[in-house]
C-alpha positions in Angstrom: 0.0 0.0 0.0 2.9 2.3 0.6 3.1 5.1 -2.0 0.2 3.7 -3.9 -2.5 6.2 -4.9 -5.9 5.5 -3.5 -8.8 7.7 -4.4 -11.7 8.1 -1.9 -15.0 9.5 -3.0 -16.9 11.0 -0.1 -13.9 10.9 2.2 -14.9 13.9 4.4 -17.8 12.2 6.0 -18.2 10.3 9.3 -16.9 7.0 7.9 -14.6 8.6 5.3 -12.5 10.3 8.0 -11.7 6.9 9.6 -11.0 5.3 6.2 -8.6 8.1 5.1 -6.8 8.0 8.4 -6.1 4.3 8.1 -5.0 4.5 4.5 -2.5 7.2 5.4 -1.2 5.1 8.2 -0.6 2.3 5.6 1.5 4.8 3.7 -0.9 5.3 0.8 -1.1 8.6 -1.1 -4.8 9.5 -0.7 -6.8 11.6 -3.1 -10.1 12.7 -1.4 -12.7 13.5 -4.0 -15.3 15.9 -2.5 -17.7 18.6 -3.5 -16.2 21.1 -1.1 -12.5 20.9 -0.4 -12.7 23.5 2.5 -14.7 20.9 4.4 -12.0 18.2 3.8 -8.8 20.2 4.5 -8.8 18.8 8.1 -8.0 15.4 6.6 -4.5 16.6 5.6 -3.3 16.2 9.2 -3.7 12.4 8.9 -0.6 12.1 6.7 2.7 13.7 5.9 2.8 16.9 3.8 1.0 16.2 0.5 0.1 12.7 1.4 -3.6 13.4 1.8 -4.9 15.7 -1.0 -8.6 16.9 -1.1 -9.8 17.4 -4.7 -13.0 19.1 -5.8 -15.4 17.2 -8.1 -18.9 17.5 -9.1 -21.1 14.4 -9.3 -22.2 14.0 -12.9 -19.0 15.5 -14.3 -17.6 12.3 -15.9 -14.4 14.0 -17.0 -13.6 15.1 -13.4 -14.4 11.6 -12.1 -12.0 10.1 -14.7 -9.3 12.6 -13.8 -9.3 11.6 -10.1 -9.5 7.9 -10.8 -6.7 7.9 -13.4 -3.4 6.6 -12.0 -5.0 5.2 -8.9 -4.2 1.7 -7.7 -7.6 1.6 -5.9 -10.8 3.6 -5.6 -13.2 3.6 -2.6 -16.7 5.0 -3.0 -18.2 6.1 0.3 -20.8 8.5 -1.1 -24.4 8.2 0.2 -27.2 10.3 1.5 -30.0 9.4 4.0 -32.5 11.9 2.6 -32.9 13.8 -0.7 -32.4 17.6 -0.8 -32.4 19.7 -3.9 -30.2 18.2 -6.6 -28.9 15.5 -4.2 -31.2 12.7 -5.1 -30.9 9.0 -4.3 -30.7 8.2 -8.0 -27.9 10.7 -8.6 -25.8 9.8 -5.5 -26.5 6.1 -5.1 -26.8 5.0 -8.8 -25.4 7.4 -11.3 -22.3 8.2 -9.2 -21.1 4.6 -8.7 -21.8 3.8 -12.3 -19.7 6.7 -13.5 -16.9 5.8 -11.1 -17.0 2.1 -12.1 -16.7 3.1 -15.8 -13.8 5.4 -15.1 -12.0 2.7 -13.1 -12.5 0.2 -16.0 -11.3 2.7 -18.6 -8.2 3.6 -16.7 -7.3 0.0 -15.5 -7.7 0.7 -11.8 -7.0 -2.6 -10.0 -9.4 -2.3 -7.1 -12.8 -0.7 -6.6 -14.6 -0.9 -3.3 -18.2 0.3 -3.1 -19.9 1.0 0.2 -23.6 0.3 0.1 -25.9 -0.3 3.1 -27.3 -3.2 5.0 -30.9 -3.6 3.9 -30.2 -2.7 0.3 -32.9 -4.4 -1.8 -34.1 -3.9 -5.4 -37.7 -4.7 -4.3 -37.8 -2.4 -1.3 -40.5 0.2 -1.0 -37.9 2.6 0.3 -36.1 4.6 -2.4 -33.0 4.7 -0.2 -32.8 0.9 0.0 -33.8 0.4 -3.7 -31.3 2.8 -5.1 -28.5 1.4 -2.9 -29.2 -2.1 -4.4 -29.5 -0.6 -8.0 -26.2 1.1 -7.6 -24.5 -2.2 -6.6 -25.9 -3.8 -9.7 -24.9 -0.9 -12.1 -21.4 -0.8 -10.5 -20.9 -4.6 -11.0 -21.9 -4.4 -14.6 -19.4 -1.6 -15.3 -16.6 -3.1 -13.2 -17.1 -6.9 -12.6 -14.4 -7.1 -9.9 -16.3 -4.6 -7.8 -16.2 -5.4 -4.1 -19.4 -4.4 -2.4 -19.6 -3.7 1.4 -22.9 -3.3 3.2 -22.4 -1.8 6.7 -25.1 -1.6 9.2 -25.9 1.4 11.5 -22.6 3.0 12.4 -21.7 4.3 15.8 -18.7 6.2 17.2 -17.7 9.6 18.4 -19.3 12.2 16.2 -21.9 9.7 14.8 -25.2 11.1 13.5 -27.4 8.6 15.4 -26.7 8.5 19.1 -25.4 12.1 19.2 -28.5 13.4 17.4 -31.0 11.6 19.5 -29.0 12.5 22.7 -29.3 16.2 21.7 -33.0 15.7 21.5 -33.3 13.7 24.7 -31.7 16.5 26.7 -34.5 18.9 26.0 -37.7 16.8 25.7 -39.6 15.1 28.6 -40.0 11.9 26.6 -38.8 10.3 23.4 -41.3 9.5 20.6 -41.1 6.5 18.2 -42.7 6.9 14.8 -43.8 3.3 14.9 -43.4 0.5 17.5 -39.7 0.6 17.3 -39.4 -3.2 16.6 -37.1 -2.9 13.6 -34.0 -4.9 14.2 -30.6 -3.3 13.6 -27.0 -4.5 13.9 -24.9 -1.5 15.0 -21.2 -1.5 14.1 -18.3 0.6 15.3 -17.1 3.0 12.6 -13.5 2.1 13.3 -14.1 -1.6 12.6 -16.0 -0.7 9.4 -13.1 1.5 8.2 -10.5 -1.2 8.9 -12.6 -3.8 7.2 -12.8 -1.6 4.1 -9.0 -1.1 4.1 -8.4 -4.8 4.6 -10.7 -5.6 1.7 -8.7 -3.2 -0.5 -5.5 -4.8 0.4 -6.8 -8.4 -0.1 -7.1 -9.4 -3.8 -9.3 -12.4 -2.9 -12.1 -9.9 -2.1 -12.5 -9.0 -5.7 -16.1 -9.4 -7.0 -17.5 -10.3 -3.6 -20.2 -9.0 -1.4 -19.8 -8.4 2.4 -22.4 -7.5 5.0 -21.0 -5.9 8.1 -22.7 -5.8 11.5 -21.7 -5.8 15.1 -22.2 -8.7 17.6 -25.5 -7.4 18.9 -28.9 -7.3 17.1 -31.1 -4.7 18.8 -34.4 -3.1 18.0 -34.7 0.6 17.5 -36.5 1.0 20.8 -33.8 -1.0 22.6 -31.2 1.3 21.2 -33.1 4.3 22.6 -33.3 2.6 26.0 -29.6 2.0 26.0 -28.8 5.6 24.9 -30.9 7.0 27.8 -29.1 4.7 30.2 -25.7 5.8 28.9 -26.8 9.5 29.3 -28.1 8.9 32.8 -31.4 10.4 31.7 -34.2 7.8 32.1 -37.3 9.0 30.3 -40.5 7.5 28.9 -40.5 6.2 25.3 -43.8 6.6 23.5 -44.9 5.0 20.2 -47.1 7.0 17.8 -49.8 5.3 15.8 -48.5 4.6 12.3 -50.8 7.1 10.5 -49.7 9.9 12.9 -46.0 9.0 12.5 -46.3 8.9 8.7 -48.2 12.2 8.6 -45.7 13.9 10.9 -42.7 12.6 8.9 -44.2 14.3 5.8 -43.7 17.7 7.4 -40.4 16.9 9.1 -38.8 16.0 5.8 -38.7 19.7 4.9 -36.5 20.6 7.8 -32.9 21.6 6.9 -31.7 18.3 8.5 -34.8 16.1 8.8 -35.3 14.1 12.0 -37.2 11.5 9.9 -38.7 11.3 6.4 -41.5 9.1 5.0 -38.8 7.1 3.0 -36.9 6.4 6.2 -40.0 5.1 7.8 -40.5 2.8 4.8 -36.9 1.6 5.2 -37.4 0.9 8.9 -40.3 -1.5 8.2 -37.6 -4.1 7.3 -34.8 -5.4 9.5 -31.3 -4.3 8.6 -29.2 -7.3 9.8 -26.5 -9.4 8.4 -27.7 -12.4 6.3 -26.8 -16.0 7.4 -25.1 -17.1 4.2 -23.0 -14.1 3.4 -19.4 -13.0 4.0 -19.1 -11.0 7.2 -16.8 -8.8 9.1 -14.8 -11.7 10.4 -14.0 -12.7 6.8 -12.2 -9.4 6.6 -10.2 -10.2 9.8 -12.1 -7.9 12.1 -13.6 -8.8 15.5 -16.3 -6.2 16.2 -16.1 -4.0 19.3 -19.0 -4.1 21.6 -21.4 -1.2 21.5 -21.4 -0.8 25.3 -17.6 -0.4 25.3 -17.7 2.6 23.0 -20.9 4.6 23.1 -20.9 5.5 26.9 -17.5 7.1 26.4 -18.8 9.8 24.0 -22.2 10.2 25.6 -20.6 11.1 28.9 -21.0 14.8 28.0 -24.8 14.4 27.8 -25.1 13.3 31.5 -26.8 15.8 33.8 -24.5 18.1 35.7 -25.5 18.8 39.3 
């Protein structure tokens, strides 16, 4: 890996930061392809001078995508969105982008392409998020047959957008509200384990053309995760479930927030469990033993505890 060029699309996000850091530690020269380089300049400190280089691209600009892929030993696509906003649509980010990247990698003889999808991706899903994630996998594999697809579950870690976000909410409300019964099963995974699994897959040629589903050791319902979060915060509170029609109606209005708490499509996604399948390659096949949620989350939720 030392001195090899690795291009990372979407490297300035929560998972991307951990991936870039580990690539730099391996001695790779990392190109970080992002829409806004100002928001990625902090990544430079992960390597020596010039080792980590943010580069501005525009999704849909095939020439720019080709330019950042050309000369790379490997490419990692981390781009994804949880909700649509303006021109950032599921189709554009989850499908068109990976197809363009895969075509660019094939054209310029890039040896490895790793695509990060999501646990729960399904072409038949009623959720546009899950459907486009699966469609992106399919399009990417057609354009680049050796594509390695990795489907991580719900990610946790310092700075995550799940426990931190709901903890912010729990500090100011007298009770938490579930938009359904909260029975959807999830398999949370530490972001550091996910990042290391991605790097391990990149370095292992036997992962070419294979699909991996990554999840932690625990399978918990959404409601159980909320109970654990309140426990870690030291703020026990009631958790109430809204009738489905009220939750759906409320999500319709919440989707117009600058950063929606929930959208109708997310509720559709949460109607199906997002857990690792029984007959698939897993995290252990990438040489990773997952860290326990209760060993990590309480450390960064400490700041949410009441101060007397």
